[in-house]
Z-matrix of the N, CA and C atoms (Angstrom, degrees):
N
C 1 1.465
C 2 1.564 1 107.75
N 3 1.338 2 113.71 1 137.74
C 4 1.466 3 117.47 2 179.71
C 5 1.523 4 110.44 3 -112.70
N 6 1.374 5 116.41 4 144.19
C 7 1.420 6 120.23 5 -172.64
C 8 1.520 7 109.36 6 -113.63
N 9 1.293 8 117.37 7 143.34
C 10 1.496 9 121.57 8 176.43
C 11 1.545 10 105.85 9 -155.32
N 12 1.349 11 114.48 10 156.86
C 13 1.431 12 119.04 11 178.54
C 14 1.560 13 107.52 12 -125.37
N 15 1.281 14 120.21 13 117.16
C 16 1.415 15 124.10 14 -178.07
C 17 1.546 16 110.44 15 -143.09
N 18 1.331 17 116.97 16 178.12
C 19 1.447 18 118.91 17 171.71
C 20 1.503 19 114.39 18 79.33
N 21 1.344 20 113.83 19 -167.77
C 22 1.416 21 123.71 20 -170.97
C 23 1.537 22 108.27 21 -100.34
N 24 1.391 23 115.38 22 154.84
C 25 1.471 24 118.52 23 166.86
C 26 1.506 25 115.82 24 67.68
N 27 1.338 26 115.78 25 28.64
C 28 1.481 27 120.71 26 176.43
C 29 1.542 28 111.70 27 60.56
N 30 1.339 29 114.87 28 59.87
C 31 1.445 30 119.84 29 178.90
C 32 1.531 31 108.90 30 -102.88
N 33 1.278 32 117.58 31 124.55
C 34 1.457 33 121.00 32 -179.79
C 35 1.505 34 108.55 33 -105.38
N 36 1.337 35 112.98 34 125.44
C 37 1.530 36 119.43 35 -175.59
C 38 1.524 37 109.42 36 -101.29
N 39 1.265 38 118.67 37 126.46
C 40 1.510 39 123.82 38 -179.89
C 41 1.517 40 108.14 39 -119.21
N 42 1.390 41 114.80 40 105.99
C 43 1.450 42 116.46 41 -178.31
C 44 1.518 43 111.03 42 -78.73
N 45 1.379 44 114.73 43 139.05
C 46 1.489 45 121.54 44 174.86
C 47 1.505 46 107.64 45 -123.06
N 48 1.316 47 111.93 46 155.79
C 49 1.486 48 116.34 47 -175.81
C 50 1.447 49 114.03 48 -79.23
N 51 1.323 50 123.94 49 -32.43
C 52 1.444 51 127.21 50 -179.23
C 53 1.502 52 114.02 51 -159.79
N 54 1.262 53 119.36 52 179.89
C 55 1.399 54 126.09 53 -177.40
C 56 1.496 55 111.07 54 -58.53
N 57 1.352 56 117.77 55 -44.01
C 58 1.533 57 119.31 56 -178.29
C 59 1.503 58 108.58 57 -63.85
N 60 1.324 59 119.38 58 -41.18
C 61 1.525 60 118.80 59 179.99
C 62 1.501 61 110.26 60 -64.49
N 63 1.353 62 114.95 61 -41.06
C 64 1.486 63 114.73 62 178.80
C 65 1.542 64 112.41 63 -63.74
N 66 1.368 65 116.78 64 -39.05
C 67 1.476 66 116.76 65 -179.05
C 68 1.555 67 108.86 66 -67.27
N 69 1.358 68 118.47 67 -39.26
C 70 1.382 69 117.30 68 178.97
C 71 1.530 70 113.89 69 -66.52
N 72 1.333 71 115.96 70 -42.18
C 73 1.502 72 120.69 71 178.22
C 74 1.499 73 110.25 72 -63.20
N 75 1.374 74 117.99 73 -39.74
C 76 1.435 75 119.50 74 -179.04
C 77 1.458 76 111.87 75 -66.66
N 78 1.341 77 117.79 76 -45.43
C 79 1.410 78 120.37 77 -178.57
C 80 1.555 79 112.04 78 -60.60
N 81 1.329 80 114.44 79 -36.37
C 82 1.491 81 116.12 80 177.12
C 83 1.506 82 112.67 81 -66.72
N 84 1.315 83 114.14 82 -40.92
C 85 1.480 84 117.02 83 -178.95
C 86 1.471 85 109.32 84 -68.32
N 87 1.324 86 121.82 85 -37.48
C 88 1.472 87 121.52 86 175.97
C 89 1.525 88 111.91 87 -61.07
N 90 1.333 89 116.47 88 -44.64
C 91 1.476 90 117.80 89 -175.95
C 92 1.520 91 109.17 90 -73.44
N 93 1.272 92 118.72 91 -32.72
C 94 1.454 93 119.27 92 175.83
C 95 1.502 94 110.56 93 -65.21
N 96 1.278 95 120.05 94 -40.05
C 97 1.461 96 125.15 95 178.16
C 98 1.535 97 107.74 96 -62.92
N 99 1.332 98 115.91 97 -47.00
C 100 1.526 99 119.82 98 178.89
C 101 1.543 100 110.94 99 -62.35
N 102 1.290 101 117.06 100 -36.17
C 103 1.485 102 118.85 101 -179.27
C 104 1.576 103 105.55 102 -67.42
N 105 1.186 104 120.46 103 -47.60
C 106 1.508 105 123.28 104 -177.89
C 107 1.528 106 106.93 105 -64.10
N 108 1.241 107 122.46 106 -44.97
C 109 1.449 108 124.09 107 -179.44
C 110 1.477 109 111.36 108 -60.58
N 111 1.349 110 117.19 109 -48.32
C 112 1.448 111 122.03 110 -177.06
C 113 1.521 112 110.67 111 -65.76
N 114 1.333 113 114.58 112 -37.15
C 115 1.538 114 114.80 113 177.22
C 116 1.427 115 113.54 114 -67.93
N 117 1.379 116 117.53 115 -39.01
C 118 1.448 117 124.79 116 -173.89
C 119 1.574 118 114.86 117 -80.80
N 120 1.384 119 110.72 118 -39.82
C 121 1.459 120 113.51 119 -168.87
C 122 1.520 121 112.33 120 -131.92
N 123 1.307 122 116.62 121 -6.34
C 124 1.501 123 118.44 122 176.30
C 125 1.473 124 116.50 123 86.88
N 126 1.331 125 118.15 124 -9.12
C 127 1.456 126 122.24 125 179.75
C 128 1.517 127 106.76 126 -145.51
N 129 1.413 128 115.35 127 161.07
C 130 1.422 129 121.83 128 -178.91
C 131 1.562 130 107.02 129 -133.39
N 132 1.358 131 111.81 130 123.78
C 133 1.484 132 118.01 131 -179.30
C 134 1.532 133 105.68 132 -110.71
N 135 1.283 134 113.87 133 127.06
C 136 1.550 135 120.92 134 179.13
C 137 1.452 136 109.17 135 -132.08
N 138 1.368 137 115.74 136 141.17
C 139 1.406 138 122.98 137 174.94
C 140 1.597 139 105.60 138 -105.14
N 141 1.289 140 115.15 139 122.34
C 142 1.445 141 119.71 140 -179.21
C 143 1.540 142 114.38 141 -84.94
N 144 1.250 143 117.27 142 144.42
C 145 1.464 144 122.43 143 172.68
C 146 1.472 145 112.32 144 -91.12
N 147 1.300 146 119.04 145 160.57
C 148 1.436 147 122.63 146 178.63
C 149 1.590 148 108.66 147 -110.45
N 150 1.286 149 115.67 148 -162.63
C 151 1.469 150 123.56 149 178.45
C 152 1.518 151 109.66 150 80.68
N 153 1.343 152 116.86 151 -168.56
C 154 1.445 153 122.32 152 -175.10
C 155 1.527 154 114.88 153 -84.18
N 156 1.373 155 116.24 154 -32.50
C 157 1.402 156 120.84 155 -167.60
C 158 1.554 157 112.63 156 -57.67
N 159 1.347 158 121.64 157 -42.78
C 160 1.456 159 122.25 158 -172.70
C 161 1.531 160 113.20 159 -85.59
N 162 1.333 161 119.07 160 -0.22
C 163 1.431 162 118.86 161 -179.46
C 164 1.563 163 113.19 162 -56.09
N 165 1.283 164 118.72 163 -48.08
C 166 1.466 165 121.48 164 -176.77
C 167 1.529 166 108.61 165 -61.30
N 168 1.340 167 115.21 166 -41.63
C 169 1.452 168 120.68 167 -176.37
C 170 1.576 169 109.24 168 -64.70
N 171 1.315 170 120.00 169 -39.41
C 172 1.396 171 123.94 170 176.22
C 173 1.488 172 112.57 171 -63.72
N 174 1.347 173 115.89 172 -39.93
C 175 1.454 174 119.59 173 -179.99
C 176 1.553 175 108.81 174 -66.90
N 177 1.275 176 120.32 175 -37.92
C 178 1.461 177 124.11 176 176.88
C 179 1.534 178 111.65 177 -60.56
N 180 1.296 179 116.10 178 -38.32
C 181 1.435 180 120.81 179 -177.11
C 182 1.507 181 115.60 180 -65.46
N 183 1.300 182 117.13 181 -19.73
C 184 1.449 183 119.70 182 -175.39
C 185 1.512 184 112.82 183 -58.69
N 186 1.253 185 119.24 184 -33.32
C 187 1.514 186 121.12 185 -178.97
C 188 1.514 187 116.31 186 -92.89
N 189 1.312 188 114.90 187 10.44
C 190 1.476 189 122.24 188 -176.56
C 191 1.608 190 110.46 189 -66.30
N 192 1.275 191 116.65 190 144.81
C 193 1.448 192 120.12 191 174.91
C 194 1.515 193 106.53 192 -99.85
N 195 1.358 194 112.51 193 102.03
C 196 1.479 195 120.63 194 178.44
C 197 1.538 196 106.39 195 -157.66
N 198 1.358 197 113.82 196 161.65
C 199 1.450 198 117.64 197 178.37
C 200 1.635 199 108.56 198 -83.28
N 201 1.272 200 113.40 199 91.04
C 202 1.512 201 114.14 200 -176.21
C 203 1.567 202 111.99 201 -61.69
N 204 1.271 203 116.65 202 -23.01
C 205 1.436 204 118.18 203 -177.89
C 206 1.515 205 112.56 204 -65.53
N 207 1.347 206 115.89 205 -14.70
C 208 1.470 207 120.43 206 179.23
C 209 1.511 208 113.44 207 -104.82
N 210 1.377 209 116.83 208 12.83
C 211 1.438 210 122.23 209 172.82
C 212 1.511 211 109.55 210 -94.20
N 213 1.305 212 116.85 211 138.04
C 214 1.413 213 124.31 212 171.20
C 215 1.556 214 111.26 213 -113.08
N 216 1.306 215 116.12 214 117.24
C 217 1.501 216 125.70 215 -172.22
C 218 1.453 217 112.15 216 -98.34
N 219 1.338 218 119.37 217 118.06
C 220 1.378 219 127.55 218 176.08
C 221 1.555 220 109.30 219 -117.98
N 222 1.366 221 118.58 220 170.07
C 223 1.447 222 123.30 221 178.30
C 224 1.459 223 110.10 222 -127.48
N 225 1.328 224 115.48 223 143.16
C 226 1.516 225 120.48 224 179.32
C 227 1.518 226 112.46 225 -77.52
N 228 1.283 227 116.24 226 -32.52
C 229 1.509 228 116.97 227 177.54
C 230 1.552 229 108.30 228 -166.46
N 231 1.301 230 112.17 229 168.53
C 232 1.449 231 117.67 230 179.96
C 233 1.505 232 114.24 231 -151.67
N 234 1.272 233 119.29 232 153.11
C 235 1.445 234 125.47 233 176.93
C 236 1.570 235 105.58 234 -88.40
N 237 1.354 236 110.30 235 140.50
C 238 1.503 237 114.87 236 175.14
C 239 1.524 238 110.00 237 -78.33
N 240 1.297 239 117.81 238 97.13
C 241 1.470 240 125.06 239 -173.44
C 242 1.571 241 104.41 240 -155.09
N 243 1.384 242 115.69 241 163.71
C 244 1.428 243 119.47 242 173.42
C 245 1.553 244 112.60 243 -52.80
N 246 1.336 245 116.44 244 152.08
C 247 1.424 246 122.59 245 -177.33
C 248 1.507 247 115.89 246 -54.07
N 249 1.371 248 114.80 247 -34.90
C 250 1.428 249 117.21 248 -177.19
C 251 1.541 250 114.88 249 -98.91
N 252 1.368 251 114.85 250 15.30
C 253 1.480 252 117.95 251 177.41
C 254 1.536 253 108.23 252 -70.83
N 255 1.338 254 114.00 253 124.60
C 256 1.536 255 119.95 254 -176.35
C 257 1.507 256 113.58 255 -56.09
N 258 1.347 257 119.58 256 -21.15
C 259 1.482 258 126.56 257 177.52
C 260 1.491 259 110.74 258 -74.83
N 261 1.281 260 119.50 259 -19.40
C 262 1.505 261 117.37 260 -178.82
C 263 1.511 262 113.27 261 -70.15
N 264 1.299 263 117.05 262 142.05
C 265 1.447 264 121.38 263 179.65
C 266 1.477 265 110.27 264 -60.54
N 267 1.368 266 118.01 265 -44.05
C 268 1.464 267 123.31 266 -179.42
C 269 1.464 268 113.74 267 -60.08
N 270 1.367 269 117.49 268 -37.74
C 271 1.408 270 121.52 269 177.65
C 272 1.468 271 113.96 270 -69.20
N 273 1.382 272 117.93 271 -39.13
C 274 1.441 273 123.35 272 175.31
C 275 1.560 274 109.19 273 -62.97
N 276 1.323 275 119.45 274 -43.10
C 277 1.376 276 121.14 275 178.16
C 278 1.468 277 115.11 276 -66.07
N 279 1.354 278 116.80 277 -35.00
C 280 1.437 279 124.71 278 177.85
C 281 1.563 280 111.11 279 -60.75
N 282 1.353 281 112.57 280 -52.13
C 283 1.433 282 119.53 281 -177.51
C 284 1.531 283 113.53 282 -66.64
N 285 1.292 284 116.55 283 -43.02
C 286 1.468 285 118.14 284 -174.70
C 287 1.512 286 114.17 285 -84.23
N 288 1.347 287 114.96 286 -22.31
C 289 1.519 288 116.16 287 -175.02
C 290 1.505 289 115.27 288 -138.17
N 291 1.370 290 116.41 289 -54.27
C 292 1.409 291 116.69 290 -163.14
C 293 1.517 292 112.86 291 -68.75
N 294 1.281 293 117.41 292 -36.51
C 295 1.470 294 119.24 293 179.96
C 296 1.585 295 114.59 294 -61.69
N 297 1.317 296 112.18 295 -19.36
C 298 1.505 297 118.46 296 -177.19
C 299 1.482 298 111.64 297 -94.24
N 300 1.357 299 123.50 298 2.74
C 301 1.348 300 124.48 299 -171.32
C 302 1.594 301 110.00 300 -113.34
N 303 1.354 302 113.58 301 149.21
C 304 1.475 303 117.99 302 170.19
C 305 1.526 304 111.28 303 -79.08
N 306 1.313 305 113.04 304 60.80
C 307 1.473 306 121.31 305 -172.40
C 308 1.538 307 107.70 306 -94.12
N 309 1.330 308 113.28 307 139.65
C 310 1.498 309 118.37 308 173.09
C 311 1.571 310 106.74 309 -77.05
N 312 1.337 311 114.14 310 124.34
C 313 1.433 312 118.14 311 -172.19
C 314 1.495 313 114.45 312 -56.97
N 315 1.350 314 117.07 313 -33.74
C 316 1.441 315 122.72 314 -178.91
C 317 1.484 316 112.37 315 -66.69
N 318 1.324 317 118.41 316 -19.87
C 319 1.439 318 122.96 317 176.90
C 320 1.543 319 117.71 318 -80.51
N 321 1.265 320 113.24 319 -7.89
C 322 1.510 321 123.84 320 -179.59
C 323 1.550 322 107.09 321 -99.41
N 324 1.310 323 118.56 322 115.07
C 325 1.535 324 120.45 323 -171.20
C 326 1.494 325 109.09 324 -120.21
N 327 1.352 326 116.67 325 77.08
C 328 1.481 327 120.70 326 173.16
C 329 1.503 328 113.56 327 -64.57
N 330 1.279 329 119.49 328 151.11
C 331 1.416 330 125.30 329 173.89
C 332 1.504 331 107.86 330 -74.26
N 333 1.378 332 119.41 331 129.72
C 334 1.431 333 120.17 332 -176.98
C 335 1.509 334 112.48 333 -82.49
N 336 1.297 335 116.19 334 55.65
C 337 1.495 336 119.20 335 -170.25
C 338 1.468 337 113.54 336 -72.39
N 339 1.290 338 118.41 337 -8.08
C 340 1.483 339 122.07 338 173.64
C 341 1.568 340 111.55 339 -62.54
N 342 1.351 341 113.91 340 -20.72
C 343 1.466 342 122.48 341 -177.33
C 344 1.500 343 111.42 342 -80.30
N 345 1.349 344 117.75 343 -7.19
C 346 1.471 345 119.97 344 -168.78
C 347 1.509 346 114.66 345 99.38
N 348 1.293 347 117.09 346 155.40
C 349 1.484 348 118.95 347 -170.75
C 350 1.542 349 112.94 348 -64.63
N 351 1.332 350 115.00 349 -43.34
C 352 1.481 351 115.98 350 -175.78
C 353 1.546 352 112.21 351 -65.99
N 354 1.329 353 114.27 352 -48.34
C 355 1.509 354 118.51 353 -176.26
C 356 1.526 355 109.24 354 -65.96
N 357 1.308 356 117.44 355 -43.79
C 358 1.456 357 121.26 356 179.22
C 359 1.534 358 111.88 357 -59.50
N 360 1.282 359 114.08 358 -42.78
C 361 1.465 360 118.56 359 -177.26
C 362 1.517 361 110.88 360 -61.42
N 363 1.342 362 115.98 361 -43.76
C 364 1.475 363 121.87 362 177.16
C 365 1.548 364 110.91 363 -59.72
N 366 1.241 365 116.93 364 -48.34
C 367 1.444 366 122.14 365 -176.04
C 368 1.577 367 113.06 366 -67.48
N 369 1.305 368 112.35 367 -37.38
C 370 1.509 369 115.76 368 179.73
C 371 1.534 370 110.78 369 -74.07
N 372 1.325 371 116.29 370 -33.44
C 373 1.407 372 120.72 371 178.60
C 374 1.551 373 109.49 372 -65.72
N 375 1.288 374 116.89 373 -39.52
C 376 1.420 375 121.54 374 177.71
C 377 1.511 376 111.86 375 -65.91
N 378 1.345 377 117.01 376 -43.15
C 379 1.463 378 123.05 377 174.34
C 380 1.499 379 112.83 378 -54.36
N 381 1.339 380 116.42 379 -35.43
C 382 1.479 381 123.17 380 -172.84
C 383 1.533 382 109.90 381 -90.08
N 384 1.305 383 118.88 382 -6.18
C 385 1.485 384 123.69 383 -166.42
C 386 1.539 385 109.88 384 -56.25
N 387 1.285 386 120.17 385 -40.73
C 388 1.439 387 121.50 386 -174.70
C 389 1.532 388 108.96 387 -108.20
N 390 1.246 389 120.16 388 15.62
C 391 1.501 390 122.01 389 -177.89
C 392 1.532 391 108.51 390 -88.57
N 393 1.249 392 119.27 391 128.88
C 394 1.462 393 128.59 392 178.81
C 395 1.577 394 107.97 393 -72.65
N 396 1.258 395 113.78 394 -174.01
C 397 1.510 396 118.84 395 178.38
C 398 1.530 397 108.38 396 -59.45
N 399 1.323 398 116.72 397 140.92
C 400 1.418 399 123.11 398 175.47
C 401 1.526 400 109.70 399 -66.70
N 402 1.323 401 117.70 400 147.08
C 403 1.469 402 117.86 401 172.25
C 404 1.527 403 114.35 402 -76.26
N 405 1.334 404 118.89 403 -29.50
C 406 1.405 405 121.31 404 179.27
C 407 1.554 406 109.37 405 -156.48
N 408 1.330 407 112.63 406 134.16
C 409 1.500 408 118.21 407 177.78
C 410 1.556 409 105.90 408 -118.03
N 411 1.279 410 117.19 409 125.71
C 412 1.449 411 124.20 410 173.72
C 413 1.558 412 108.37 411 -98.30
N 414 1.290 413 115.56 412 135.75
C 415 1.422 414 120.38 413 -179.13
C 416 1.560 415 111.61 414 -142.87
N 417 1.293 416 118.59 415 155.89
C 418 1.381 417 123.92 416 172.06
C 419 1.477 418 113.60 417 -114.74
N 420 1.311 419 120.01 418 177.76
C 421 1.500 420 124.64 419 -176.93
C 422 1.591 421 107.06 420 -128.22
N 423 1.308 422 115.53 421 123.63
C 424 1.423 423 117.83 422 174.04
C 425 1.552 424 114.15 423 -83.39
N 426 1.310 425 114.84 424 168.78
C 427 1.478 426 118.15 425 179.30
C 428 1.545 427 113.59 426 -60.99
N 429 1.348 428 114.94 427 -26.85
C 430 1.456 429 120.78 428 -178.80
C 431 1.466 430 110.63 429 -93.78
N 432 1.325 431 120.00 430 2.18
C 433 1.457 432 122.57 431 -175.28
C 434 1.505 433 117.09 432 90.74
N 435 1.365 434 115.28 433 7.29
C 436 1.441 435 116.49 434 -177.48
C 437 1.600 436 106.82 435 -78.84
N 438 1.326 437 112.03 436 161.31
C 439 1.415 438 117.99 437 172.92
C 440 1.569 439 107.16 438 -145.33
N 441 1.316 440 117.70 439 150.49
C 442 1.444 441 120.66 440 -164.74
C 443 1.541 442 108.98 441 46.49
N 444 1.347 443 122.73 442 -129.17
C 445 1.446 444 122.06 443 169.09
C 446 1.490 445 112.83 444 -112.08
N 447 1.345 446 115.85 445 39.41
C 448 1.412 447 122.57 446 176.95
C 449 1.477 448 108.05 447 -100.91
N 450 1.314 449 118.72 448 108.38
C 451 1.417 450 126.11 449 -170.27
C 452 1.568 451 112.66 450 -107.88
N 453 1.323 452 116.43 451 152.40
C 454 1.423 453 121.34 452 -178.92
C 455 1.565 454 109.08 453 -58.75
N 456 1.365 455 113.08 454 146.97
C 457 1.454 456 119.66 455 177.46
C 458 1.566 457 116.60 456 79.15
N 459 1.363 458 112.96 457 2.44
C 460 1.409 459 117.88 458 -177.25
C 461 1.576 460 109.85 459 -127.97
N 462 1.281 461 116.52 460 157.18
C 463 1.454 462 119.45 461 -175.77
C 464 1.590 463 108.97 462 -69.26
N 465 1.400 464 112.47 463 121.98
C 466 1.427 465 118.07 464 -178.33
C 467 1.484 466 111.72 465 -89.87
N 468 1.376 467 119.39 466 -3.30
C 469 1.427 468 120.01 467 -178.02
C 470 1.480 469 115.58 468 69.62
N 471 1.273 470 115.52 469 40.41
C 472 1.470 471 115.13 470 -175.43
C 473 1.525 472 114.72 471 -102.69
N 474 1.363 473 118.49 472 -6.63
C 475 1.460 474 121.90 473 -178.70
C 476 1.513 475 114.24 474 -82.16
N 477 1.329 476 113.18 475 170.58
C 478 1.429 477 119.24 476 -178.86
C 479 1.560 478 110.61 477 -61.32
N 480 1.362 479 113.99 478 134.92
C 481 1.472 480 116.80 479 -176.96
C 482 1.443 481 116.71 480 79.50
N 483 1.345 482 115.87 481 8.44
C 484 1.529 483 119.60 482 177.74
C 485 1.509 484 107.99 483 -66.11
N 486 1.340 485 116.33 484 147.83
C 487 1.487 486 115.78 485 174.24
C 488 1.505 487 114.07 486 -71.58
N 489 1.317 488 119.09 487 167.81
C 490 1.416 489 123.21 488 -178.50
C 491 1.570 490 110.91 489 -74.97
N 492 1.301 491 114.76 490 -31.41
C 493 1.485 492 123.99 491 -168.63
C 494 1.538 493 107.86 492 -128.81
N 495 1.302 494 116.58 493 138.17
C 496 1.478 495 121.19 494 177.57
C 497 1.567 496 111.40 495 -119.63
N 498 1.308 497 116.27 496 132.87
C 499 1.506 498 125.08 497 166.37
C 500 1.514 499 109.07 498 -74.19
N 501 1.372 500 120.11 499 114.44
C 502 1.419 501 118.86 500 173.81
C 503 1.516 502 107.77 501 -104.50
N 504 1.341 503 115.62 502 123.40
C 505 1.466 504 121.86 503 -174.61
C 506 1.517 505 112.05 504 -115.40
N 507 1.297 506 118.97 505 -5.26
C 508 1.419 507 123.60 506 -173.17
C 509 1.551 508 112.39 507 -136.84
N 510 1.228 509 120.55 508 34.27
C 511 1.486 510 124.30 509 -178.28
C 512 1.519 511 109.94 510 -52.85
N 513 1.276 512 122.89 511 135.25
C 514 1.444 513 124.05 512 177.67
C 515 1.574 514 112.49 513 -71.64
N 516 1.299 515 117.25 514 -12.41
C 517 1.430 516 119.95 515 176.49
C 518 1.536 517 108.06 516 -115.28
N 519 1.321 518 119.60 517 143.09
C 520 1.464 519 120.22 518 179.36
C 521 1.540 520 111.35 519 -69.58
N 522 1.391 521 112.77 520 147.67
C 523 1.454 522 127.67 521 -4.39
C 524 1.554 523 108.75 522 -77.70
N 525 1.294 524 118.37 523 155.24
C 526 1.425 525 123.73 524 -179.75
C 527 1.529 526 114.44 525 -67.38
N 528 1.365 527 116.41 526 -32.01
C 529 1.438 528 119.46 527 175.56
C 530 1.529 529 114.05 528 -91.71
N 531 1.290 530 116.61 529 126.43
C 532 1.445 531 125.50 530 -177.34
C 533 1.558 532 110.87 531 -145.56
N 534 1.277 533 116.54 532 174.13
C 535 1.491 534 123.77 533 173.01
C 536 1.482 535 105.22 534 -133.53
N 537 1.343 536 113.48 535 138.81
C 538 1.517 537 119.35 536 -177.49
C 539 1.500 538 110.56 537 -141.79
N 540 1.279 539 116.12 538 140.80
C 541 1.476 540 117.45 539 168.76
C 542 1.569 541 103.35 540 -69.30
N 543 1.358 542 113.86 541 146.40
C 544 1.423 543 118.22 542 -179.14
C 545 1.446 544 111.83 543 -76.37
N 546 1.357 545 117.91 544 168.35
C 547 1.465 546 122.88 545 179.62
C 548 1.546 547 108.34 546 -62.17
N 549 1.389 548 115.95 547 -39.67
C 550 1.400 549 117.79 548 -178.92
C 551 1.574 550 112.50 549 -65.10
N 552 1.307 551 117.96 550 -40.31
C 553 1.482 552 119.47 551 176.21
C 554 1.470 553 114.17 552 -70.78
N 555 1.350 554 120.57 553 -36.77
C 556 1.423 555 122.29 554 178.29
C 557 1.606 556 109.34 555 -67.95
N 558 1.353 557 116.11 556 -26.24
C 559 1.464 558 118.28 557 176.05
C 560 1.535 559 113.99 558 -80.01
N 561 1.266 560 118.96 559 -6.59
C 562 1.449 561 121.87 560 178.20
C 563 1.521 562 105.25 561 -90.33
N 564 1.366 563 113.03 562 75.11
C 565 1.420 564 121.10 563 -175.57
C 566 1.513 565 111.39 564 -149.57
N 567 1.319 566 116.56 565 148.13
C 568 1.453 567 118.84 566 179.63
C 569 1.558 568 107.96 567 -77.22
N 570 1.369 569 117.02 568 -29.37
C 571 1.455 570 119.35 569 178.71
C 572 1.489 571 107.27 570 -142.93
N 573 1.330 572 118.23 571 141.47
C 574 1.497 573 122.93 572 170.94
C 575 1.504 574 107.38 573 -126.32
N 576 1.313 575 116.68 574 129.21
C 577 1.455 576 121.94 575 179.20
C 578 1.515 577 110.30 576 -127.60
N 579 1.396 578 114.62 577 119.91
C 580 1.471 579 120.67 578 174.57
C 581 1.495 580 106.56 579 -94.95
N 582 1.336 581 116.38 580 144.08
C 583 1.484 582 128.17 581 170.67
C 584 1.469 583 106.61 582 -112.71
N 585 1.316 584 119.26 583 119.68
C 586 1.439 585 124.40 584 -175.87
C 587 1.555 586 108.00 585 -131.56
N 588 1.309 587 111.58 586 118.22
C 589 1.491 588 119.25 587 -173.93
C 590 1.558 589 111.41 588 -143.07
N 591 1.306 590 116.32 589 134.57
C 592 1.457 591 119.15 590 174.10
C 593 1.527 592 113.35 591 112.42
N 594 1.349 593 115.99 592 140.68
C 595 1.482 594 123.13 593 -175.36
C 596 1.535 595 108.70 594 -59.37
N 597 1.362 596 120.07 595 -30.97
C 598 1.473 597 119.92 596 -174.13
C 599 1.545 598 109.12 597 -67.54
N 600 1.294 599 120.16 598 -11.80
C 601 1.517 600 124.82 599 179.13
C 602 1.573 601 110.78 600 -86.76
N 603 1.269 602 117.80 601 -2.32
C 604 1.517 603 114.55 602 -169.00
C 605 1.495 604 113.69 603 -66.25
N 606 1.332 605 118.00 604 -37.61
C 607 1.429 606 118.25 605 -177.88
C 608 1.555 607 110.25 606 -71.94
N 609 1.356 608 119.13 607 -36.46
C 610 1.448 609 121.91 608 -179.51
C 611 1.478 610 108.56 609 -65.86
N 612 1.370 611 117.49 610 -38.37
C 613 1.516 612 121.10 611 178.09
C 614 1.566 613 108.56 612 -65.55
N 615 1.266 614 117.42 613 -44.32
C 616 1.487 615 123.45 614 178.71
C 617 1.499 616 108.78 615 -54.33
N 618 1.357 617 113.23 616 -49.97
C 619 1.487 618 114.49 617 -175.38
C 620 1.429 619 113.97 618 -70.14
N 621 1.374 620 120.05 619 -33.01
C 622 1.451 621 123.62 620 177.02
C 623 1.467 622 108.90 621 -65.91
N 624 1.356 623 117.33 622 -47.69
C 625 1.508 624 119.00 623 -178.31
C 626 1.517 625 112.49 624 -65.39
N 627 1.339 626 116.41 625 -22.68
C 628 1.496 627 119.81 626 177.64
C 629 1.462 628 112.76 627 -82.46
N 630 1.302 629 118.31 628 -2.67
C 631 1.465 630 122.59 629 179.74
C 632 1.530 631 115.32 630 84.08
N 633 1.335 632 116.62 631 17.14
C 634 1.455 633 121.96 632 -179.54
C 635 1.564 634 107.76 633 -70.61
N 636 1.298 635 116.49 634 155.54
C 637 1.432 636 119.08 635 176.25
C 638 1.523 637 113.51 636 -88.12
N 639 1.386 638 113.93 637 95.16
C 640 1.428 639 118.93 638 172.85
C 641 1.544 640 107.91 639 -112.42
N 642 1.314 641 114.98 640 163.96
C 643 1.512 642 116.40 641 179.83
C 644 1.520 643 111.91 642 -50.39
N 645 1.334 644 120.90 643 -46.94
C 646 1.406 645 122.08 644 -177.15
C 647 1.552 646 114.84 645 -55.19
N 648 1.372 647 113.61 646 -33.95
C 649 1.380 648 117.84 647 179.55
C 650 1.527 649 118.68 648 -71.13
N 651 1.384 650 112.44 649 -8.40
C 652 1.475 651 119.83 650 174.89
C 653 1.492 652 114.33 651 -78.58
N 654 1.334 653 118.73 652 -11.85
C 655 1.399 654 121.68 653 179.98
C 656 1.526 655 108.65 654 -87.07
N 657 1.347 656 115.14 655 106.63
C 658 1.430 657 122.50 656 -167.44
C 659 1.561 658 111.43 657 -133.25
N 660 1.339 659 117.25 658 70.00
C 661 1.471 660 119.10 659 178.80
C 662 1.518 661 110.69 660 -69.76
N 663 1.300 662 119.28 661 159.45
C 664 1.439 663 121.72 662 -177.28
C 665 1.469 664 114.92 663 -56.40
N 666 1.375 665 118.10 664 -35.62
C 667 1.403 666 124.00 665 -178.81
C 668 1.508 667 118.39 666 -85.41
N 669 1.397 668 113.41 667 1.33
C 670 1.450 669 119.60 668 -175.77
C 671 1.514 670 112.84 669 82.68
N 672 1.313 671 112.44 670 -179.03
C 673 1.445 672 121.80 671 -170.68
C 674 1.575 673 109.07 672 -121.14
N 675 1.319 674 117.93 673 140.08
C 676 1.491 675 122.88 674 171.26
C 677 1.474 676 109.35 675 -108.99
N 678 1.344 677 116.87 676 136.74
C 679 1.435 678 122.24 677 179.20
C 680 1.519 679 110.70 678 -124.62
N 681 1.312 680 113.43 679 115.38
C 682 1.504 681 116.85 680 171.97
C 683 1.542 682 105.27 681 -90.46
N 684 1.412 683 112.74 682 123.16
C 685 1.500 684 117.96 683 -174.46
C 686 1.452 685 109.54 684 -145.27
N 687 1.368 686 117.66 685 146.22
C 688 1.414 687 122.28 686 173.51
C 689 1.531 688 110.80 687 -53.54
N 690 1.242 689 114.44 688 128.79
C 691 1.541 690 118.28 689 -171.38
C 692 1.453 691 112.24 690 -62.54
N 693 1.396 692 118.82 691 -29.44
C 694 1.471 693 117.49 692 -177.72
C 695 1.520 694 107.69 693 -73.46
N 696 1.285 695 123.75 694 -13.01
C 697 1.503 696 121.04 695 177.52
C 698 1.542 697 110.71 696 -83.30
N 699 1.347 698 115.12 697 -4.88
C 700 1.553 699 114.28 698 -179.64
C 701 1.482 700 111.25 699 -90.27
N 702 1.318 701 122.53 700 -4.01
C 703 1.430 702 124.68 701 -174.55
C 704 1.528 703 110.29 702 -76.28
């Protein structure tokens, strides 16, 4: 893995050779963050990403030696679909990771997006009301530069006073109704880690590294952002 620091807003780019190297590096970073949080605060709060890229990482985590009962699992966004829809982020996480863990069910907090965008947004905002900064936020990068369900040309909720959770009713990718943590809430984290894999992400990476305003660039935690990315996308 090669390391470099470029771009705007303290973004650290870490080149990896292939998907397997990314999954291994990501799982190590997650477990290191958990170890620090458990040692310092006695609990570990993580926001899981959806999509295809983190699947292998979640599978690797199954065998980790950690006290899963002290992990608090949140989600960065969700599609408004039935709870068992395979396209839901919570369902992907359940199948690849959560069902295999000695996890306390109450510590897993899926977004109730099956209720519709507006109702789910209100309920998730209430659940997060007394939650401090996340220990680790995992995110992906879309071909258009979106992250979570924060899409180009739409309010990412990054300004002062922005709500923690946004109801998305006109997403450019199906389904149109989604729920997403805002850029401001995703930035309230001790660590943020992006996982970027695939040739289709080349243009989005180029735009981000050039300092263009894409949704991913709105995630600006105090400690900066780390990006695990295929090294050939950095050229």
